C-alpha positions in Angstrom: 17.2 317.5 193.1 18.7 317.3 196.6 15.4 316.3 198.1 14.7 313.8 195.3 18.1 312.1 196.0 17.4 312.1 199.7 14.0 310.5 199.0 15.5 307.9 196.7 18.2 307.0 199.3 15.6 306.6 202.0 13.4 304.4 199.9 16.4 302.3 198.9 17.3 301.7 202.5 13.7 300.7 203.3 13.5 298.4 200.3 16.7 296.6 201.3 15.4 296.1 204.8 12.1 294.8 203.5 13.7 292.4 201.1 15.7 290.9 204.0 12.3 289.2 204.8 11.2 288.0 201.3 8.5 285.8 202.7 6.7 288.9 203.8 6.4 289.9 200.1 4.6 286.7 199.3 2.2 287.1 202.2 1.6 290.8 201.5 0.8 290.0 197.8 -1.6 287.2 198.7 -3.4 289.4 201.3 -3.7 292.3 198.8 -5.1 290.0 196.1 -7.6 288.4 198.5 -8.8 291.8 199.8 -9.1 293.2 196.3 -10.9 290.0 195.0 -13.4 290.2 197.9 -14.2 293.8 197.1 -14.6 293.1 193.4 -16.8 290.0 194.2 -19.0 292.3 196.3 -19.4 294.7 193.4 -20.3 291.9 191.1 -23.0 290.7 193.5 -24.4 294.2 193.7 -24.6 294.6 189.9 -26.2 291.2 189.5 -29.2 292.9 191.1 -29.0 296.3 189.5 -27.6 298.0 186.5 -26.3 301.1 188.2 -25.1 302.1 191.7 -25.8 305.8 192.4 -25.6 306.4 188.7 -22.3 304.5 188.2 -22.1 301.4 185.9 -20.2 298.3 186.8 -17.1 299.2 184.6 -17.1 302.7 186.2 -17.1 301.2 189.7 -14.3 298.9 188.7 -12.3 301.9 187.6 -13.1 303.5 191.0 -12.1 300.4 192.9 -8.8 300.2 191.0 -8.1 303.9 191.6 -8.8 303.5 195.3 -6.6 300.5 195.5 -3.7 302.3 193.8 -4.0 305.3 196.1 -4.3 303.1 199.1 -1.1 301.5 198.0 0.6 304.9 197.8 -0.8 305.8 201.3 0.3 302.5 202.9 3.8 302.7 201.2 4.7 306.3 201.9 2.3 308.2 204.1 1.3 305.7 206.9 4.9 304.6 207.9 5.9 308.1 208.6 2.9 310.0 209.8 0.9 307.4 211.7 3.4 307.3 214.5 4.4 310.9 214.5 2.5 311.9 217.7 4.3 309.2 219.6 7.7 309.0 218.0 8.0 312.5 216.8 6.5 314.6 219.6 6.3 312.5 222.7 9.6 310.6 222.2 11.4 313.5 220.7 12.4 312.1 217.3 11.5 315.5 215.8 14.5 317.0 217.6 16.8 314.9 215.4 15.0 316.1 212.2 15.2 319.7 213.2 19.0 319.5 213.3 19.3 318.1 209.8 20.2 320.3 206.7 16.9 319.5 205.1 13.3 320.7 205.6 11.9 319.1 208.7 8.5 318.6 207.0 10.1 316.6 204.3 12.1 314.5 206.7 9.1 313.7 208.8 7.0 312.8 205.7 9.6 310.6 203.9 12.1 309.3 206.4 11.0 305.7 205.7 8.7 303.6 203.6 6.9 300.3 203.4 8.0 299.1 199.9 6.2 295.8 200.0 2.9 297.6 200.2 3.6 298.8 196.7 2.0 295.6 195.5 -1.4 297.3 196.0 -0.3 300.0 193.5 0.3 297.4 190.7 -3.0 295.6 191.5 -4.9 298.8 191.5 -3.5 299.8 188.1 -4.4 296.4 186.7 -8.0 296.8 187.8 -8.2 300.3 186.4 -7.0 299.1 183.0 -9.4 296.1 183.1 -12.3 298.4 184.1 -11.4 300.9 181.4 -11.4 298.1 178.8 -15.0 297.3 179.6 -16.3 300.8 179.5 -18.9 301.7 176.8 -16.2 303.9 175.1 -12.6 303.1 175.7 -10.9 306.3 177.1 -8.5 308.1 174.9 -5.0 309.5 175.7 -6.5 312.7 177.0 -8.7 310.9 179.5 -5.8 308.8 180.7 -3.7 312.0 181.0 -6.4 313.7 183.1 -6.8 310.6 185.2 -3.0 310.6 185.8 -3.0 314.3 186.8 -5.9 313.7 189.2 -4.3 310.6 190.8 -1.2 312.7 191.4 -3.3 315.5 192.9 -5.1 312.9 195.0 -1.8 311.6 196.2 -0.6 315.0 197.3 -4.0 315.7 198.9 -3.8 312.5 200.8 -0.3 313.4 202.1 -1.5 316.9 203.1 -4.5 315.6 205.0 -2.2 313.1 206.8 0.2 315.9 207.5 -2.5 318.1 209.0 -3.8 315.3 211.3 -0.2 314.5 212.4 0.6 318.1 213.0 -2.3 318.5 215.5 -0.1 316.3 217.8 1.7 319.6 218.7 -1.4 320.6 220.6 -2.7 317.2 221.6 0.1 314.5 221.4 -2.2 311.8 222.7 -4.8 312.4 220.1 -4.5 309.8 217.3 -6.3 311.4 214.4 -4.3 309.5 211.8 -6.0 306.3 212.8 -9.4 308.0 212.5 -8.4 309.2 209.0 -7.4 305.7 208.1 -10.8 304.4 209.1 -12.7 307.1 207.3 -10.5 306.7 204.3 -12.2 303.4 203.5 -15.3 305.3 202.5 -13.5 306.6 199.4 -13.7 303.2 197.8 -17.4 303.9 197.0 -18.9 306.4 194.6 -19.3 309.8 196.3 -22.8 310.0 194.8 -23.8 307.2 197.0 -23.8 309.4 200.1 -26.4 311.9 201.2 -25.8 315.5 200.2 -24.5 316.6 203.6 -22.0 313.8 203.6 -21.0 314.5 200.0 -20.2 318.1 201.0 -18.3 316.9 204.1 -16.3 314.5 202.0 -15.6 317.2 199.3 -14.8 320.4 201.3 -13.8 319.3 204.8 -12.3 315.8 204.4 -11.8 315.5 200.6 -12.5 311.8 200.1 -14.7 312.5 197.1 -11.8 314.2 195.4 -9.3 311.4 196.2 -10.8 308.4 194.3 -14.1 309.4 192.7 -12.8 312.3 190.8 -10.0 310.4 188.9 -12.4 307.5 188.2 -15.1 309.8 187.0 -12.8 311.7 184.6 -11.6 308.4 183.1 -15.1 307.0 182.8 -16.8 310.2 181.7 -14.1 312.5 180.2 -14.7 316.1 179.2 -15.3 317.9 182.5 -12.5 320.5 183.0 -14.3 321.8 186.2 -13.6 318.5 187.8 -9.9 318.7 187.0 -9.6 322.3 188.2 -11.6 321.6 191.4 -9.3 318.7 192.3 -6.2 320.8 191.7 -7.6 323.7 193.7 -8.4 321.3 196.6 -4.8 319.9 196.4 -3.3 323.4 196.6 -5.6 324.4 199.5 -4.8 321.3 201.6 -1.0 321.8 201.0 -1.2 325.4 202.1 -3.2 324.4 205.2 -0.8 321.6 206.0 2.2 323.9 205.7 0.5 326.6 207.9 -0.5 324.1 210.6 3.0 322.5 210.6 4.7 325.9 211.0 2.3 326.9 213.7 3.0 323.6 215.5 6.8 324.1 215.2 6.5 327.5 216.9 4.7 325.7 219.8 7.1 322.8 220.0 9.8 323.1 222.7 11.6 319.8 222.4 11.2 316.5 224.1 13.6 317.4 226.9 11.7 320.5 227.9 
């Protein structure tokens, strides 16, 4: 409860700062709508030439695009504002010193010290596309399918944070190495069906950099419910990435000597 209150306070402060520039909300919303519309238009063009894309139908791909947009909104709102600049602000400039002196877990403070609330528009747009895509599926998903999709989206959110945390923690060993930007660029590949890639890439995006688990798994379980292995695999991947992130962070803290050293 203490950490939840701390998170709520931090988000409230970020929201008030963002609303001081209300025009940004309009521009962010317009840009999000234009970007999403261009992606959907591309999909519609593709499906005007074919009935399936790597085994996925048009409604299934729309569900995937919406899921990816929702998760991108979560990533842009909560993960990127904190972890993207950690190598510079946290390690090289010494902001981590301040977090280590606070009566709260340093890993939590580094991850949720601030937010970009206006980017939350992407979350709402993504959810709208998911519902629109689900409405055009051959069989409308039941409550169980939506429940499994929700669980997998939450697991994907945690997995995304954990991967971001791992890439940020490597700054303890190489503070000038910007792996988060690389992760952000590779992240865009998750907007497409994982089956579209060759088998070596699918394995890479499943077991090393779990992009296939992040968006394709929730979309698949909503479009094609009834695969408990998919749910268990995503939860196992989430648990594994969290454990690795925690281990890398603790190892990095043992190496860290402070900005003044």
